[in-house]
C-alpha positions as CSV (number, residue, x, y, z in Angstrom):
1,M,-9.7,-32.8,48.6
2,A,-11.9,-32.8,51.7
3,K,-10.7,-32.3,55.2
4,Q,-12.4,-34.2,58.0
5,T,-13.2,-31.9,61.0
6,G,-15.7,-34.1,63.0
7,L,-15.0,-36.3,65.9
8,V,-15.5,-39.7,64.2
9,K,-12.3,-41.3,63.0
10,Y,-11.9,-44.6,61.2
11,S,-9.5,-46.3,58.8
12,G,-10.3,-47.8,55.4
13,T,-13.2,-46.7,53.2
14,M,-16.8,-45.9,53.7
15,G,-19.3,-45.1,51.0
16,G,-16.6,-44.8,48.4
17,V,-14.6,-42.3,50.5
18,R,-11.2,-43.1,51.9
19,H,-9.6,-41.3,54.8
20,F,-5.8,-40.8,55.3
21,K,-3.1,-38.7,56.9
22,I,-0.6,-36.4,55.1
23,K,2.9,-36.3,56.5
24,G,3.7,-32.8,57.9
25,L,0.0,-31.7,58.0
26,S,-2.4,-31.9,60.9
27,G,-5.9,-33.4,60.6
28,D,-7.5,-36.2,58.7
29,F,-8.1,-36.0,54.9
30,A,-10.6,-37.7,52.6
31,G,-10.8,-38.5,48.9
32,M,-12.9,-40.6,46.6
33,V,-11.9,-44.2,46.0
34,G,-11.4,-45.1,42.3
35,G,-9.2,-44.4,39.4
36,P,-7.4,-46.8,36.9
37,S,-5.8,-50.0,38.0
38,G,-2.1,-50.6,38.3
39,D,-2.1,-52.9,35.3
40,Q,-3.9,-50.2,33.2
41,I,-1.3,-47.6,34.1
42,L,1.6,-49.9,33.2
43,T,0.2,-51.2,30.0
44,A,-2.6,-49.2,28.5
45,P,-1.7,-46.9,25.5
46,E,-3.7,-44.0,27.0
47,F,-1.4,-44.0,30.0
48,E,1.9,-43.7,28.0
49,R,2.4,-40.1,29.2
50,T,1.8,-41.2,32.7
51,R,4.4,-43.9,32.5
52,E,6.9,-41.3,31.1
53,N,6.3,-39.0,34.0
54,M,6.6,-41.9,36.5
55,N,9.9,-43.0,35.0
56,E,11.4,-39.5,35.2
57,F,10.0,-38.8,38.6
58,G,11.7,-42.0,39.9
59,G,15.0,-40.7,38.5
60,C,14.5,-37.4,40.2
61,A,13.8,-39.1,43.5
62,T,17.0,-41.1,43.1
63,A,19.1,-38.0,42.5
64,G,17.4,-36.3,45.5
65,K,18.2,-39.3,47.6
66,S,21.9,-38.9,46.7
67,I,21.9,-35.4,48.0
68,R,20.2,-36.4,51.2
69,V,22.7,-39.2,51.7
70,G,25.5,-36.8,51.2
71,L,24.1,-34.4,53.8
72,S,22.8,-37.1,56.2
73,Q,25.1,-36.0,59.0
74,V,23.3,-32.6,59.4
75,I,20.0,-32.8,57.5
76,K,17.9,-34.4,60.3
77,Q,17.9,-31.3,62.5
78,M,17.9,-28.9,59.5
79,S,14.8,-29.9,57.4
80,D,11.1,-29.6,57.4
81,P,8.7,-32.6,56.8
82,Q,8.1,-31.7,53.2
83,M,11.8,-31.2,52.3
84,T,12.2,-34.5,50.4
85,G,9.2,-33.6,48.1
86,R,10.4,-30.0,47.7
87,L,13.9,-31.2,46.7
88,T,12.5,-33.8,44.2
89,G,10.4,-31.0,42.7
90,V,13.5,-28.8,42.2
91,I,15.3,-31.7,40.5
92,K,12.3,-32.3,38.3
93,K,12.8,-28.8,36.9
94,I,16.4,-29.7,36.1
95,N,15.2,-32.9,34.4
96,L,12.8,-30.9,32.2
97,E,15.7,-28.8,30.8
98,D,17.3,-31.7,29.0
99,Q,16.6,-31.4,25.3
100,T,18.6,-34.4,24.1
101,E,16.6,-37.4,25.2
102,A,13.0,-38.5,24.6
103,R,10.3,-37.8,27.1
104,G,10.4,-40.3,29.9
105,Y,14.2,-40.7,29.6
106,R,15.5,-37.2,29.9
107,A,18.7,-36.8,31.9
108,I,19.2,-35.0,35.1
109,L,22.0,-32.6,34.4
110,I,22.6,-30.8,37.7
111,S,26.1,-29.7,36.5
112,Q,24.4,-27.7,33.7
113,E,21.4,-26.3,35.6
114,K,23.0,-25.3,39.0
115,Q,20.7,-22.3,39.4
116,Y,17.8,-24.4,40.3
117,L,19.4,-25.9,43.5
118,T,21.4,-22.8,44.5
119,G,19.8,-21.2,47.4
120,F,17.7,-24.2,48.3
121,A,16.6,-24.0,52.0
122,F,16.3,-27.4,53.7
123,D,13.8,-26.0,56.2
124,K,11.2,-23.7,54.5
125,N,10.2,-22.3,57.9
126,V,13.7,-21.3,59.0
127,S,15.8,-19.4,56.5
128,L,19.5,-18.9,57.0
129,E,19.1,-15.3,56.0
130,G,16.5,-14.8,58.7
131,V,18.8,-16.3,61.4
132,F,22.3,-15.2,60.4
133,T,22.8,-11.8,58.9
134,A,26.5,-11.3,59.3
135,P,28.5,-10.8,56.1
136,Y,30.5,-13.7,54.8
137,T,32.5,-14.9,51.8
138,L,32.7,-18.3,50.1
139,S,35.6,-19.8,48.2
140,N,36.6,-23.2,46.9
141,S,39.7,-25.0,45.8
142,V,40.8,-25.3,42.2
143,A,40.4,-29.0,42.4
144,R,36.8,-28.5,43.7
145,D,37.5,-30.8,46.7
146,A,37.3,-28.1,49.4
147,G,35.0,-25.2,50.3
148,T,35.7,-22.4,52.8
149,L,33.3,-20.1,54.7
150,T,34.9,-16.9,56.0
151,V,33.0,-14.6,58.4
152,P,34.8,-11.3,59.5
153,A,34.7,-10.3,63.1
154,F,31.1,-9.5,64.2
155,N,28.8,-9.2,67.2
156,P,26.3,-12.1,67.5
157,A,24.0,-10.0,69.6
158,N,23.3,-7.8,66.6
159,L,23.5,-10.3,63.7
160,V,22.3,-13.7,65.0
161,N,18.6,-14.3,65.7
162,A,18.9,-17.1,68.2
163,P,16.0,-19.3,69.7
164,A,15.1,-18.6,73.3
165,G,17.3,-20.5,75.7
166,S,20.3,-21.0,73.5
167,T,23.7,-19.8,74.7
168,H,26.0,-20.7,71.9
169,F,26.1,-21.5,68.2
170,R,28.3,-23.1,65.6
171,L,28.7,-22.3,61.9
172,L,29.1,-25.2,59.5
173,V,30.1,-26.1,56.0
174,A,28.7,-29.2,54.4
175,L,29.9,-30.4,51.1
176,A,28.0,-33.0,49.1
177,C,29.0,-34.3,45.7
178,V,26.2,-35.3,43.4
179,S,26.5,-36.7,39.9
180,D,24.4,-36.0,36.9
181,F,22.0,-38.9,36.2
182,E,21.0,-40.6,33.0
183,Y,18.6,-43.4,32.1
184,N,20.2,-46.9,31.6
185,D,18.3,-49.0,29.1
186,Q,19.9,-52.2,30.4
187,T,18.8,-51.8,34.0
188,G,15.7,-49.7,33.3
189,T,16.7,-47.2,36.0
190,Y,18.4,-43.8,36.3
191,E,22.0,-44.1,37.4
192,P,24.8,-41.6,38.3
193,I,27.2,-40.8,35.4
194,D,30.0,-40.4,37.9
195,P,29.2,-43.1,40.5
196,A,32.7,-43.0,42.1
197,N,32.1,-39.5,43.4
198,N,28.4,-39.5,43.8
199,E,27.4,-39.0,47.5
200,L,30.9,-38.1,48.6
201,S,30.7,-35.6,51.4
202,N,32.2,-34.0,54.5
203,V,31.1,-31.5,57.2
204,A,33.2,-29.1,59.1
205,Y,32.2,-26.9,62.1
206,S,33.4,-23.7,63.8
207,G,34.1,-23.8,67.5
208,Y,31.3,-23.1,69.9
209,L,30.6,-19.4,69.7
210,D,29.1,-17.4,72.6
211,L,25.9,-15.6,71.6
212,T,26.6,-12.8,74.1
213,A,30.3,-12.1,73.3
214,A,31.6,-10.2,70.3
215,I,33.8,-12.3,68.0
216,A,37.1,-10.3,67.6
217,T,38.6,-12.3,64.7
218,S,37.5,-13.9,61.5
219,T,35.7,-17.3,61.7
220,V,37.0,-19.6,59.0
221,V,35.4,-23.0,58.4
222,T,36.8,-25.3,55.7
223,A,35.4,-28.7,54.6
224,T,37.4,-31.0,52.4
225,L,36.1,-34.0,50.5
226,P,37.9,-37.2,51.6
227,G,40.3,-39.2,49.5
228,S,41.5,-36.3,47.2
229,P,38.9,-37.2,44.5
230,T,39.2,-36.2,40.9
231,L,35.9,-34.8,40.0
232,T,34.6,-35.1,36.4
233,A,32.5,-32.5,34.7
234,D,29.4,-34.7,35.4
235,A,29.9,-34.2,39.2
236,S,28.8,-31.1,41.1
237,V,29.6,-30.2,44.7
238,L,26.8,-28.6,46.7
239,F,28.4,-26.0,49.0
240,C,26.0,-25.8,52.0
241,I,26.4,-23.5,54.9
242,G,24.4,-23.5,58.1
243,I,24.1,-22.6,61.8
244,E,23.3,-24.8,64.8
245,F,22.2,-23.5,68.2
246,Y,23.2,-25.0,71.6
247,Q,22.6,-24.5,75.3
248,K,25.6,-24.9,77.5
249,V,25.0,-26.6,80.8
250,G,28.2,-27.0,82.8
251,P,30.9,-28.3,80.4
252,N,28.4,-29.8,78.0
253,Y,26.7,-28.3,74.9
254,Y,23.2,-29.5,74.0
255,L,22.0,-29.1,70.4
256,F,18.6,-27.5,69.9
257,N,16.1,-29.4,67.7
258,S,14.7,-26.1,66.3
259,G,16.0,-22.8,65.1
260,N,18.8,-24.4,63.1
261,A,19.2,-23.5,59.4
262,L,21.0,-24.9,56.3
263,K,21.0,-23.9,52.7
264,V,22.8,-24.6,49.4
265,A,24.9,-21.4,49.2
266,D,26.8,-22.3,46.0
267,I,27.5,-25.2,43.6
268,F,30.9,-25.7,42.0
């Protein structure tokens, strides 16, 4: 792929070369025009493998969307521009693990391959470990409908790397339930096996914590899924923890757009 560095910019194609932008990257990019037609990809025998990959990729994108919907309350200020693609890529690895279905129709069994999503950072440029280094423990209810973050007493001045200008922070727990997905021959799409609980979510926050004052007691944050759901074995709960930074002006707290971090700490 070529990268345009000159001053001349135009849209469309010229001399068989097309120019385009890539979300999250600076500059203008160029590539040759051509390739098979849409009809060829959809019908020609030589593109059967391509159709299989497209079908499964669409299913992975659907599963990724369910995760993003479940975390929509916090994900905007916690993700990088390539997060959606990175998340879909991780789910594709889960998809490849299924050995029961034919290529092009393999299931997405998150409940059986939790290790791929555990530790996923929603902003690749800001890791939770790099921002928040205080020790903590995680626990969840037997019914899998609640998750608790417990942080013993600590001094933020030593264990929180806050962005310049911030005065306070909040810790958060975000739970997002995501179902395993399988291909439905009748609809021709990937669908959740446990649709009743898919995308069920909740977010809970600590109070506003002063970055300059030692915290003398444990900070406990518990998020509980609404409606006392009964989760099947096909549903997994993403236990995400994060930190948000604020600047206090008078009685008001203003959320920073940068420096915040969120990761999948556990899946139960």
